[in-house]
C-alpha positions in Angstrom: 17.2 -18.2 12.1 17.8 -21.1 9.7 21.2 -21.0 8.0 20.7 -20.7 4.2 23.9 -22.1 1.6 25.4 -18.6 0.4 25.1 -19.4 -3.5 28.1 -19.1 -5.7 30.0 -15.8 -6.6 28.9 -14.6 -9.6 30.7 -14.3 -13.0 31.5 -11.9 -15.5 28.7 -13.6 -18.1 25.9 -13.6 -15.9 23.0 -11.4 -16.8 19.9 -10.7 -14.6 16.9 -12.7 -15.8 13.7 -10.1 -16.2 11.3 -13.1 -15.0 13.3 -13.9 -12.0 13.9 -10.3 -10.9 10.2 -9.3 -11.3 9.5 -12.2 -9.2 11.5 -11.0 -6.5 10.3 -7.4 -6.4 6.5 -8.6 -6.3 7.6 -10.9 -3.2 9.0 -7.8 -1.4 5.9 -5.4 -2.6 2.9 -7.9 -1.8 4.7 -9.6 1.4 5.3 -12.8 1.1 5.9 -15.3 -1.4 2.0 -16.7 -1.6 0.8 -13.2 -2.5 3.5 -13.0 -4.8 2.5 -16.1 -6.7 -1.2 -15.0 -6.5 -0.1 -11.7 -8.5 2.1 -13.4 -10.7 -0.4 -16.0 -11.6 2.2 -18.4 -10.8 2.8 -21.3 -7.7 4.9 -20.4 -4.6 6.9 -23.4 -5.3 8.0 -21.2 -8.9 8.6 -18.1 -7.4 10.5 -19.4 -4.8 12.2 -21.0 -7.7 13.0 -17.8 -9.3 14.5 -15.8 -6.3 16.8 -18.6 -5.7 18.1 -18.9 -9.3 18.3 -15.0 -9.1 20.7 -15.4 -6.1 22.6 -17.9 -7.5 22.8 -15.5 -10.7 24.0 -12.4 -8.2 26.4 -14.5 -5.7 24.7 -13.5 -2.6 21.6 -14.0 -0.6 18.6 -11.4 -1.1 16.2 -12.4 1.4 16.8 -13.6 5.0 14.1 -15.6 5.8 13.3 -16.8 9.2 10.0 -18.9 10.4 7.7 -15.8 10.5 9.3 -13.6 8.4 11.2 -11.9 5.6 13.7 -9.5 5.7 15.7 -7.6 2.9 19.3 -8.2 2.9 21.8 -5.2 2.4 22.5 -7.0 -1.2 18.6 -7.8 -1.7 17.8 -3.6 -0.5 20.2 -2.7 -3.5 18.5 -4.6 -5.9 15.5 -3.6 -4.9 16.4 0.1 -5.8 18.2 -1.0 -9.0 15.5 -3.7 -9.8 12.8 -1.4 -9.6 14.2 1.1 -11.8 14.8 -1.7 -14.3 11.2 -2.7 -14.9 10.4 0.8 -14.6 12.5 1.9 -17.5 11.7 -1.5 -19.7 8.0 -0.4 -19.2 8.6 3.2 -20.5 10.5 1.8 -23.4 7.5 -0.6 -24.3 5.2 1.9 -24.0 7.1 4.4 -26.5 7.6 1.5 -28.7 3.8 0.9 -28.9 3.2 4.9 -30.0 4.6 7.2 -27.5 3.1 8.6 -24.3 -0.8 8.7 -23.2 -2.5 11.7 -24.4 -5.9 13.0 -23.1 -7.7 13.2 -19.6 -8.3 11.4 -16.9 -10.9 11.7 -14.3 -10.1 10.7 -10.8 -11.7 10.4 -7.6 -9.1 9.5 -4.4 -10.1 9.2 -0.7 -8.3 11.8 0.9 -5.8 9.9 3.3 -4.5 8.0 -1.0 -4.5 11.5 -2.1 -2.6 13.4 1.0 -0.2 10.1 1.2 0.2 8.3 -1.9 -1.0 10.5 -4.9 1.6 13.2 -5.1 4.3 10.2 -5.9 1.8 9.0 -8.6 1.5 12.1 -10.4 4.8 12.7 -10.4 5.9 9.2 -12.2 2.8 9.6 -14.4 3.7 13.1 -15.3 7.0 12.4 -16.6 6.0 9.5 -18.6 2.7 11.5 -19.9 3.4 15.2 -20.3 0.7 15.3 -22.8 -1.7 13.8 -20.5 -4.2 16.2 -18.2 -6.4 14.9 -14.9 -8.8 15.8 -12.9 -8.7 15.0 -9.1 -11.8 14.9 -7.1 -11.4 14.1 -2.9 -14.0 12.4 -1.2 -15.3 9.3 0.5 -14.8 5.9 -1.3 -18.3 4.9 -1.7 -19.0 8.6 -2.7 -16.9 8.2 -5.3 -17.9 5.0 -7.1 -21.3 6.1 -7.1 -20.4 9.5 -9.5 -17.9 7.0 -11.2 -21.1 4.7 -11.7 -23.0 7.8 -13.2 -20.0 8.3 -15.8 -18.5 11.1 -14.2 -15.0 9.7 -13.0 -12.6 7.1 -14.9 -10.8 6.3 -11.6 -11.2 5.8 -8.1 -8.8 5.0 -5.7 -10.4 3.9 -2.6 -9.9 1.5 0.1 -12.4 -1.2 2.2 -11.9 -3.3 5.0 -13.7 -6.2 3.4 -12.4 -7.5 0.1 -13.8 -7.3 -3.2 -14.3 -10.2 -5.6 -15.9 -8.7 -8.3 -14.8 -5.7 -9.4 -11.3 -3.2 -8.5 -8.2 -4.1 -8.5 -6.5 -4.8 -5.2 -3.1 -2.4 -4.9 -2.3 -3.8 -1.6 -3.8 -4.6 2.0 -2.1 -3.5 5.4 -3.1 -3.4 9.3 -5.2 -0.5 10.5 -4.0 0.7 14.0 -5.0 3.2 16.5 -2.7 5.6 17.2 -2.7 8.9 19.8 0.0 11.6 20.8 3.1 10.0 21.9 3.6 12.6 24.7 0.1 12.3 26.4 -1.8 11.0 28.8 -4.7 9.0 27.5 -7.5 9.4 29.8 -10.7 7.5 29.5 -13.0 8.5 32.4 -15.8 9.8 30.2 -15.3 7.0 27.8 -11.7 6.5 25.3 -12.1 9.6 23.1 -12.5 9.0 19.4 -11.5 11.3 16.3 -13.2 9.6 13.2 -14.4 10.6 9.7 -18.4 11.3 9.0 -20.3 8.0 7.8 -19.7 6.0 5.6 -16.2 5.6 6.1 -14.3 2.3 6.4 -11.9 3.3 9.3 -14.9 4.3 11.9 -16.7 1.3 10.7 -13.9 -0.6 11.6 -13.1 1.3 14.8 -16.7 1.6 16.0 -17.1 -3.0 15.4 -13.5 -3.4 17.2 -14.9 -1.2 20.1 -18.4 -2.9 19.9 -17.0 -6.0 21.0 -15.3 -4.8 24.0 -16.9 -4.2 27.6 -15.3 -0.5 27.2 -17.1 2.9 27.0 -16.1 5.0 24.1 -17.2 8.4 22.0 -17.3 10.7 19.8 -15.2 13.7 20.2 -14.0 14.8 17.2 -15.2 14.4 13.5 -13.6 15.3 10.4 -13.2 14.7 6.7 -10.1 15.7 6.7 -7.3 12.6 7.7 -5.0 15.7 8.6 -7.6 16.8 11.3 -8.2 13.1 12.6 -4.5 12.8 12.6 -3.7 16.4 14.6 -6.4 15.9 17.1 -4.6 12.3 18.1 -1.2 14.3 18.0 -2.3 17.2 20.0 -3.8 14.4 23.0 -7.1 15.2 22.3 -8.6 11.9 20.9 -7.6 8.5 19.4 -8.0 8.1 15.4 -7.6 4.9 13.2 -5.3 4.9 10.3 -3.0 2.6 8.1 -0.1 1.5 9.7 2.4 3.0 6.9 0.7 6.3 7.3 1.6 6.4 11.0 4.0 9.6 11.5 6.2 11.1 13.9 4.5 12.6 17.4 2.1 9.4 17.0 2.3 6.3 18.9 0.4 2.7 18.5 -2.6 1.5 20.9 -2.0 -2.1 21.0 -4.2 -5.2 22.4 -1.4 -4.8 25.7 -3.3 -1.2 25.7 -6.8 -2.9 25.9 -7.3 -1.8 22.4 -9.1 -4.8 20.1 -7.4 -5.7 17.2 -8.6 -3.7 14.1 -9.0 -5.5 10.2 -6.6 -4.8 7.6 -7.3 -2.1 5.4 -7.4 -2.7 1.4 -6.6 -0.1 -1.2 -8.1 -0.4 -4.4 -8.4 1.0 -8.0 -11.9 1.0 -9.4 -10.9 1.7 -13.1 -13.2 1.3 -16.4 -12.2 -2.0 -18.6 -9.7 -1.6 -21.8 -8.5 1.9 -20.7 -4.6 2.7 -21.1 -4.2 5.8 -19.2 -6.0 4.1 -16.1 -3.9 1.1 -16.6 -0.5 2.8 -16.4 -1.7 4.8 -13.6 -3.0 1.6 -11.6 0.9 0.5 -11.6 2.1 3.6 -10.7 0.2 3.7 -7.7 0.5 0.1 -6.6 4.2 0.5 -6.8 4.2 3.7 -4.9 2.4 1.8 -1.8 4.3 -0.3 -1.7 7.6 1.5 -1.4 6.0 3.5 1.4 4.9 0.4 3.0 8.1 -1.5 2.9 10.4 1.1 3.9 11.5 -0.4 6.6 12.2 -3.9 4.8 10.2 -6.3 7.0 7.9 -8.5 5.0 5.6 -11.0 6.5 6.3 -14.3 5.4 
């Protein structure tokens, strides 16, 4: 790890700069300086300058840098927690000054994994800010939900893709897909590698089949469920291998890596597809992005 000079001690007159704080949070949430710069419409050098000046303000190092990775220092961990609350309060104040909480009904579609993993956090925060708004939720496959949205039946869809969407949708985050299986069970492939998958069309299923198709290993689908909980139960019991996003791995599941002979999977990209100029959708998308970032970086390990 490279040695970085420590900033000067903080003075009583020093104040946190909101622009610098927002850049710091974006670096953590997006995983690095380049991706943060893209989201903030800045150059990487500008974002780096914000972090450097923020460290000078607080008088301590916030990010430990190596040639390959960033990691939050203890001070950075503390500032991240407080900084997120500061920006949340700032956003709430601005919303109140514009005319108070949002009102009306929002019709949401969400993929099953999103609904089970991140949506509870999103709804909790949204309810706190907008007690007069109501939500109608439909859970399903992303492609089906988008067709309903095209027919005017949904205002907002949270879904996933394994390819980048250029012309539509707001990218919330992206993360690796992983193969998982029971941590305490042997995996037998005598009759072909057993897979647990969603019904077609599903990006997790498509990614698994495409990756295995590039190998010489035999495989077969032994479990099919439209529920993420069902596929994870099949994996946790030792019945079959399944594919999930890395942040969805829970107790009882181990990762099957290239060392185990499993092919590399693409990244899963989580998107929000919304109608333009919809105030409630805009607020909920922002909350969703924060919830996903917090879950993914719970271990505070960031790719440079």
